[in-house]
N, CA, C and O atoms as a GROMACS GRO file, in nm:
protein
  352
    1MET      N    1  18.713  25.399 -13.867
    1MET     CA    2  18.655  25.525 -13.911
    1MET      C    3  18.719  25.567 -14.043
    1MET      O    4  18.825  25.516 -14.080
    2ILE      N    5  18.657  25.655 -14.109
    2ILE     CA    6  18.704  25.704 -14.239
    2ILE      C    7  18.806  25.814 -14.216
    2ILE      O    8  18.784  25.904 -14.134
    3ARG      N    9  18.918  25.808 -14.288
    3ARG     CA   10  19.019  25.913 -14.281
    3ARG      C   11  19.032  25.976 -14.419
    3ARG      O   12  19.093  25.917 -14.508
    4PRO      N   13  18.976  26.096 -14.439
    4PRO     CA   14  18.980  26.159 -14.570
    4PRO      C   15  19.120  26.210 -14.605
    4PRO      O   16  19.200  26.237 -14.516
    5LEU      N   17  19.148  26.223 -14.734
    5LEU     CA   18  19.276  26.272 -14.782
    5LEU      C   19  19.265  26.417 -14.828
    5LEU      O   20  19.155  26.465 -14.857
    6ALA      N   21  19.378  26.486 -14.832
    6ALA     CA   22  19.390  26.624 -14.882
    6ALA      C   23  19.290  26.716 -14.814
    6ALA      O   24  19.284  26.721 -14.691
    7ASP      N   25  19.211  26.789 -14.893
    7ASP     CA   26  19.119  26.888 -14.836
    7ASP      C   27  18.976  26.836 -14.828
    7ASP      O   28  18.881  26.915 -14.838
    8ARG      N   29  18.959  26.707 -14.810
    8ARG     CA   30  18.826  26.649 -14.803
    8ARG      C   31  18.777  26.641 -14.659
    8ARG      O   32  18.855  26.635 -14.564
    9VAL      N   33  18.644  26.642 -14.646
    9VAL     CA   34  18.578  26.643 -14.515
    9VAL      C   35  18.470  26.537 -14.515
    9VAL      O   36  18.397  26.523 -14.613
   10VAL      N   37  18.458  26.461 -14.405
   10VAL     CA   38  18.351  26.362 -14.389
   10VAL      C   39  18.242  26.426 -14.303
   10VAL      O   40  18.268  26.473 -14.193
   11ILE      N   41  18.120  26.427 -14.357
   11ILE     CA   42  18.006  26.490 -14.290
   11ILE      C   43  17.898  26.385 -14.265
   11ILE      O   44  17.870  26.302 -14.352
   12GLU      N   45  17.838  26.390 -14.147
   12GLU     CA   46  17.721  26.307 -14.117
   12GLU      C   47  17.599  26.396 -14.139
   12GLU      O   48  17.572  26.485 -14.058
   13PRO      N   49  17.523  26.373 -14.248
   13PRO     CA   50  17.408  26.460 -14.278
   13PRO      C   51  17.301  26.449 -14.170
   13PRO      O   52  17.277  26.342 -14.114
   14GLN      N   53  17.237  26.562 -14.142
   14GLN     CA   54  17.126  26.563 -14.048
   14GLN      C   55  17.000  26.526 -14.124
   14GLN      O   56  16.987  26.555 -14.243
   15GLU      N   57  16.908  26.463 -14.056
   15GLU     CA   58  16.784  26.418 -14.119
   15GLU      C   59  16.697  26.537 -14.158
   15GLU      O   60  16.697  26.639 -14.090
   16ALA      N   61  16.625  26.522 -14.267
   16ALA     CA   62  16.530  26.626 -14.310
   16ALA      C   63  16.415  26.632 -14.211
   16ALA      O   64  16.379  26.531 -14.149
   17GLN      N   65  16.358  26.749 -14.196
   17GLN     CA   66  16.248  26.767 -14.102
   17GLN      C   67  16.126  26.690 -14.148
   17GLN      O   68  16.097  26.683 -14.267
   18ALA      N   69  16.054  26.632 -14.051
   18ALA     CA   70  15.936  26.553 -14.082
   18ALA      C   71  15.810  26.638 -14.080
   18ALA      O   72  15.706  26.598 -14.133
   19ARG      N   73  15.817  26.759 -14.017
   19ARG     CA   74  15.700  26.846 -14.010
   19ARG      C   75  15.740  26.988 -14.047
   19ARG      O   76  15.855  27.028 -14.030
   20THR      N   77  15.644  27.063 -14.096
   20THR     CA   78  15.665  27.204 -14.128
   20THR      C   79  15.650  27.286 -14.000
   20THR      O   80  15.613  27.233 -13.896
   21ALA      N   81  15.679  27.414 -14.010
   21ALA     CA   82  15.664  27.503 -13.895
   21ALA      C   83  15.518  27.512 -13.850
   21ALA      O   84  15.491  27.537 -13.732
   22ALA      N   85  15.426  27.492 -13.942
   22ALA     CA   86  15.283  27.498 -13.910
   22ALA      C   87  15.232  27.366 -13.850
   22ALA      O   88  15.117  27.359 -13.807
   23GLY      N   89  15.316  27.262 -13.848
   23GLY     CA   90  15.277  27.135 -13.789
   23GLY      C   91  15.232  27.030 -13.887
   23GLY      O   92  15.188  26.922 -13.847
   24LEU      N   93  15.240  27.058 -14.016
   24LEU     CA   94  15.200  26.960 -14.117
   24LEU      C   95  15.311  26.857 -14.138
   24LEU      O   96  15.429  26.892 -14.140
   25TYR      N   97  15.272  26.731 -14.153
   25TYR     CA   98  15.370  26.626 -14.178
   25TYR      C   99  15.408  26.623 -14.325
   25TYR      O  100  15.323  26.638 -14.413
   26ILE      N  101  15.537  26.604 -14.351
   26ILE     CA  102  15.588  26.599 -14.488
   26ILE      C  103  15.612  26.452 -14.524
   26ILE      O  104  15.685  26.383 -14.453
   27PRO      N  105  15.552  26.404 -14.634
   27PRO     CA  106  15.577  26.264 -14.672
   27PRO      C  107  15.720  26.245 -14.721
   27PRO      O  108  15.784  26.340 -14.766
   28ASP      N  109  15.770  26.123 -14.713
   28ASP     CA  110  15.908  26.093 -14.754
   28ASP      C  111  15.936  26.133 -14.898
   28ASP      O  112  16.048  26.176 -14.929
   29SER      N  113  15.838  26.120 -14.985
   29SER     CA  114  15.859  26.152 -15.125
   29SER      C  115  15.876  26.302 -15.150
   29SER      O  116  15.929  26.341 -15.254
   30ALA      N  117  15.833  26.386 -15.056
   30ALA     CA  118  15.841  26.531 -15.074
   30ALA      C  119  15.956  26.594 -14.995
   30ALA      O  120  15.980  26.715 -15.007
   31LYS      N  121  16.026  26.515 -14.916
   31LYS     CA  122  16.135  26.571 -14.836
   31LYS      C  123  16.252  26.608 -14.926
   31LYS      O  124  16.285  26.536 -15.020
   32GLU      N  125  16.314  26.721 -14.893
   32GLU     CA  126  16.432  26.763 -14.968
   32GLU      C  127  16.556  26.695 -14.912
   32GLU      O  128  16.560  26.655 -14.796
   33LYS      N  129  16.656  26.684 -14.996
   33LYS     CA  130  16.782  26.627 -14.955
   33LYS      C  131  16.846  26.721 -14.851
   33LYS      O  132  16.850  26.842 -14.873
   34PRO      N  133  16.894  26.668 -14.738
   34PRO     CA  134  16.951  26.756 -14.636
   34PRO      C  135  17.076  26.827 -14.687
   34PRO      O  136  17.153  26.772 -14.765
   35GLN      N  137  17.096  26.951 -14.641
   35GLN     CA  138  17.210  27.030 -14.680
   35GLN      C  139  17.289  27.076 -14.558
   35GLN      O  140  17.370  27.167 -14.567
   36GLN      N  141  17.264  27.012 -14.446
   36GLN     CA  142  17.329  27.049 -14.322
   36GLN      C  143  17.377  26.922 -14.254
   36GLN      O  144  17.310  26.819 -14.259
   37GLY      N  145  17.494  26.930 -14.191
   37GLY     CA  146  17.546  26.812 -14.124
   37GLY      C  147  17.657  26.848 -14.028
   37GLY      O  148  17.696  26.964 -14.015
   38ILE      N  149  17.708  26.745 -13.960
   38ILE     CA  150  17.814  26.761 -13.861
   38ILE      C  151  17.941  26.698 -13.915
   38ILE      O  152  17.940  26.586 -13.966
   39VAL      N  153  18.051  26.771 -13.904
   39VAL     CA  154  18.181  26.722 -13.950
   39VAL      C  155  18.230  26.615 -13.852
   39VAL      O  156  18.238  26.640 -13.732
   40VAL      N  157  18.263  26.496 -13.906
   40VAL     CA  158  18.312  26.387 -13.821
   40VAL      C  159  18.459  26.357 -13.844
   40VAL      O  160  18.523  26.294 -13.759
   41ALA      N  161  18.515  26.400 -13.957
   41ALA     CA  162  18.657  26.379 -13.985
   41ALA      C  163  18.703  26.478 -14.091
   41ALA      O  164  18.625  26.517 -14.179
   42ILE      N  165  18.830  26.520 -14.082
   42ILE     CA  166  18.887  26.610 -14.183
   42ILE      C  167  19.022  26.557 -14.228
   42ILE      O  168  19.091  26.488 -14.155
   43GLY      N  169  19.056  26.593 -14.351
   43GLY     CA  170  19.187  26.556 -14.404
   43GLY      C  171  19.293  26.655 -14.356
   43GLY      O  172  19.261  26.751 -14.286
   44PRO      N  173  19.418  26.631 -14.393
   44PRO     CA  174  19.528  26.718 -14.348
   44PRO      C  175  19.531  26.854 -14.418
   44PRO      O  176  19.602  26.944 -14.373
   45GLY      N  177  19.458  26.870 -14.527
   45GLY     CA  178  19.458  26.996 -14.601
   45GLY      C  179  19.565  26.995 -14.708
   45GLY      O  180  19.639  26.898 -14.724
   46LYS      N  181  19.572  27.104 -14.781
   46LYS     CA  182  19.674  27.121 -14.884
   46LYS      C  183  19.776  27.222 -14.834
   46LYS      O  184  19.748  27.299 -14.741
   47THR      N  185  19.894  27.222 -14.893
   47THR     CA  186  19.999  27.313 -14.847
   47THR      C  187  19.961  27.459 -14.868
   47THR      O  188  20.000  27.544 -14.788
   48ASP      N  189  19.887  27.489 -14.973
   48ASP     CA  190  19.850  27.627 -15.001
   48ASP      C  191  19.710  27.664 -14.950
   48ASP      O  192  19.667  27.778 -14.966
   49GLU      N  193  19.639  27.567 -14.890
   49GLU     CA  194  19.503  27.591 -14.842
   49GLU      C  195  19.481  27.518 -14.709
   49GLU      O  196  19.454  27.398 -14.709
   50PRO      N  197  19.493  27.588 -14.596
   50PRO     CA  198  19.473  27.523 -14.466
   50PRO      C  199  19.325  27.488 -14.444
   50PRO      O  200  19.237  27.549 -14.504
   51MET      N  201  19.301  27.392 -14.358
   51MET     CA  202  19.164  27.350 -14.327
   51MET      C  203  19.100  27.453 -14.233
   51MET      O  204  19.158  27.490 -14.131
   52GLU      N  205  18.981  27.498 -14.270
   52GLU     CA  206  18.910  27.598 -14.189
   52GLU      C  207  18.804  27.534 -14.100
   52GLU      O  208  18.763  27.595 -14.001
   53VAL      N  209  18.760  27.414 -14.133
   53VAL     CA  210  18.661  27.346 -14.051
   53VAL      C  211  18.731  27.251 -13.955
   53VAL      O  212  18.845  27.210 -13.978
   54LYS      N  213  18.662  27.216 -13.848
   54LYS     CA  214  18.717  27.119 -13.753
   54LYS      C  215  18.609  27.019 -13.714
   54LYS      O  216  18.490  27.044 -13.737
   55VAL      N  217  18.650  26.909 -13.658
   55VAL     CA  218  18.557  26.804 -13.618
   55VAL      C  219  18.458  26.862 -13.517
   55VAL      O  220  18.496  26.930 -13.422
   56GLY      N  221  18.330  26.832 -13.539
   56GLY     CA  222  18.225  26.880 -13.450
   56GLY      C  223  18.151  27.003 -13.502
   56GLY      O  224  18.045  27.037 -13.451
   57ASP      N  225  18.205  27.070 -13.604
   57ASP     CA  226  18.138  27.186 -13.664
   57ASP      C  227  18.011  27.143 -13.735
   57ASP      O  228  18.007  27.037 -13.797
   58THR      N  229  17.907  27.226 -13.726
   58THR     CA  230  17.787  27.206 -13.806
   58THR      C  231  17.801  27.294 -13.929
   58THR      O  232  17.826  27.414 -13.918
   59VAL      N  233  17.786  27.234 -14.047
   59VAL     CA  234  17.813  27.304 -14.172
   59VAL      C  235  17.695  27.294 -14.269
   59VAL      O  236  17.614  27.202 -14.261
   60LEU      N  237  17.690  27.389 -14.361
   60LEU     CA  238  17.598  27.386 -14.474
   60LEU      C  239  17.681  27.354 -14.597
   60LEU      O  240  17.790  27.408 -14.614
   61TYR      N  241  17.630  27.266 -14.683
   61TYR     CA  242  17.703  27.228 -14.804
   61TYR      C  243  17.608  27.230 -14.922
   61TYR      O  244  17.486  27.233 -14.905
   62GLY      N  245  17.664  27.229 -15.042
   62GLY     CA  246  17.585  27.233 -15.165
   62GLY      C  247  17.493  27.112 -15.177
   62GLY      O  248  17.526  27.004 -15.129
   63LYS      N  249  17.380  27.131 -15.240
   63LYS     CA  250  17.277  27.028 -15.250
   63LYS      C  251  17.326  26.900 -15.318
   63LYS      O  252  17.292  26.790 -15.275
   64TYR      N  253  17.404  26.913 -15.424
   64TYR     CA  254  17.450  26.796 -15.499
   64TYR      C  255  17.601  26.777 -15.484
   64TYR      O  256  17.666  26.726 -15.576
   65SER      N  257  17.657  26.816 -15.372
   65SER     CA  258  17.801  26.807 -15.349
   65SER      C  259  17.840  26.671 -15.295
   65SER      O  260  17.762  26.605 -15.227
   66GLY      N  261  17.962  26.630 -15.324
   66GLY     CA  262  18.023  26.516 -15.260
   66GLY      C  263  17.976  26.380 -15.304
   66GLY      O  264  17.899  26.364 -15.399
   67VAL      N  265  18.026  26.281 -15.231
   67VAL     CA  266  17.998  26.140 -15.258
   67VAL      C  267  17.935  26.079 -15.133
   67VAL      O  268  17.990  26.090 -15.024
   68GLU      N  269  17.820  26.016 -15.150
   68GLU     CA  270  17.753  25.951 -15.038
   68GLU      C  271  17.809  25.811 -15.019
   68GLU      O  272  17.825  25.736 -15.116
   69ILE      N  273  17.839  25.776 -14.894
   69ILE     CA  274  17.886  25.641 -14.862
   69ILE      C  275  17.810  25.591 -14.739
   69ILE      O  276  17.750  25.670 -14.665
   70SER      N  277  17.814  25.462 -14.719
   70SER     CA  278  17.750  25.401 -14.603
   70SER      C  279  17.851  25.312 -14.534
   70SER      O  280  17.910  25.223 -14.596
   71VAL      N  281  17.872  25.335 -14.405
   71VAL     CA  282  17.965  25.256 -14.325
   71VAL      C  283  17.890  25.209 -14.201
   71VAL      O  284  17.841  25.290 -14.124
   72GLU      N  285  17.882  25.078 -14.183
   72GLU     CA  286  17.812  25.017 -14.069
   72GLU      C  287  17.670  25.074 -14.055
   72GLU      O  288  17.630  25.114 -13.946
   73ASP      N  289  17.596  25.078 -14.164
   73ASP     CA  290  17.457  25.124 -14.169
   73ASP      C  291  17.439  25.271 -14.133
   73ASP      O  292  17.328  25.313 -14.103
   74LYS      N  293  17.546  25.350 -14.136
   74LYS     CA  294  17.538  25.495 -14.117
   74LYS      C  295  17.576  25.562 -14.247
   74LYS      O  296  17.669  25.518 -14.314
   75LYS      N  297  17.504  25.667 -14.283
   75LYS     CA  298  17.533  25.737 -14.407
   75LYS      C  299  17.624  25.856 -14.381
   75LYS      O  300  17.605  25.931 -14.284
   76TYR      N  301  17.722  25.873 -14.467
   76TYR     CA  302  17.816  25.985 -14.460
   76TYR      C  303  17.829  26.048 -14.597
   76TYR      O  304  17.791  25.989 -14.698
   77LEU      N  305  17.883  26.167 -14.599
   77LEU     CA  306  17.906  26.240 -14.722
   77LEU      C  307  18.050  26.289 -14.719
   77LEU      O  308  18.094  26.350 -14.622
   78ILE      N  309  18.124  26.263 -14.827
   78ILE     CA  310  18.262  26.312 -14.838
   78ILE      C  311  18.261  26.426 -14.939
   78ILE      O  312  18.226  26.408 -15.055
   79VAL      N  313  18.301  26.546 -14.892
   79VAL     CA  314  18.303  26.664 -14.978
   79VAL      C  315  18.438  26.732 -14.968
   79VAL      O  316  18.512  26.712 -14.872
   80LYS      N  317  18.470  26.813 -15.068
   80LYS     CA  318  18.588  26.897 -15.061
   80LYS      C  319  18.555  27.016 -14.973
   80LYS      O  320  18.439  27.057 -14.963
   81GLN      N  321  18.655  27.071 -14.909
   81GLN     CA  322  18.633  27.187 -14.823
   81GLN      C  323  18.569  27.302 -14.900
   81GLN      O  324  18.490  27.378 -14.844
   82SER      N  325  18.602  27.316 -15.027
   82SER     CA  326  18.546  27.425 -15.109
   82SER      C  327  18.397  27.407 -15.136
   82SER      O  328  18.330  27.504 -15.174
   83ASP      N  329  18.342  27.286 -15.116
   83ASP     CA  330  18.198  27.263 -15.133
   83ASP      C  331  18.118  27.302 -15.010
   83ASP      O  332  17.995  27.308 -15.015
   84ILE      N  333  18.186  27.330 -14.899
   84ILE     CA  334  18.118  27.374 -14.777
   84ILE      C  335  18.089  27.523 -14.790
   84ILE      O  336  18.179  27.604 -14.816
   85LEU      N  337  17.963  27.558 -14.772
   85LEU     CA  338  17.919  27.696 -14.791
   85LEU      C  339  17.935  27.782 -14.666
   85LEU      O  340  17.970  27.899 -14.675
   86ALA      N  341  17.910  27.722 -14.547
   86ALA     CA  342  17.916  27.800 -14.424
   86ALA      C  343  17.930  27.709 -14.303
   86ALA      O  344  17.890  27.592 -14.306
   87ILE      N  345  17.986  27.763 -14.199
   87ILE     CA  346  17.990  27.697 -14.068
   87ILE      C  347  17.885  27.763 -13.982
   87ILE      O  348  17.883  27.886 -13.969
   88ILE      N  349  17.798  27.683 -13.922
   88ILE     CA  350  17.688  27.739 -13.840
   88ILE      C  351  17.732  27.744 -13.695
   88ILE      O  352  17.656  27.787 -13.609
   0.00000   0.00000   0.00000
């Protein structure tokens, strides 16, 4: 598994919705990049900034935040804690 350093967080992004609330299907080309995911690993934090998120939290993050990686055909996102907007 990935072990992030400092104040970084590993997030497993949730898939974008395939249908609208009205029941219309959204084609792949029109889907927005997901901005919500589940925290799967956290770093130890910084001495002056403790970690506020924990493994298992569902979080919202910035649209163009972090670095996307793929491990064993699963996609993950590594972001700094400051790029996380909210815990749901």
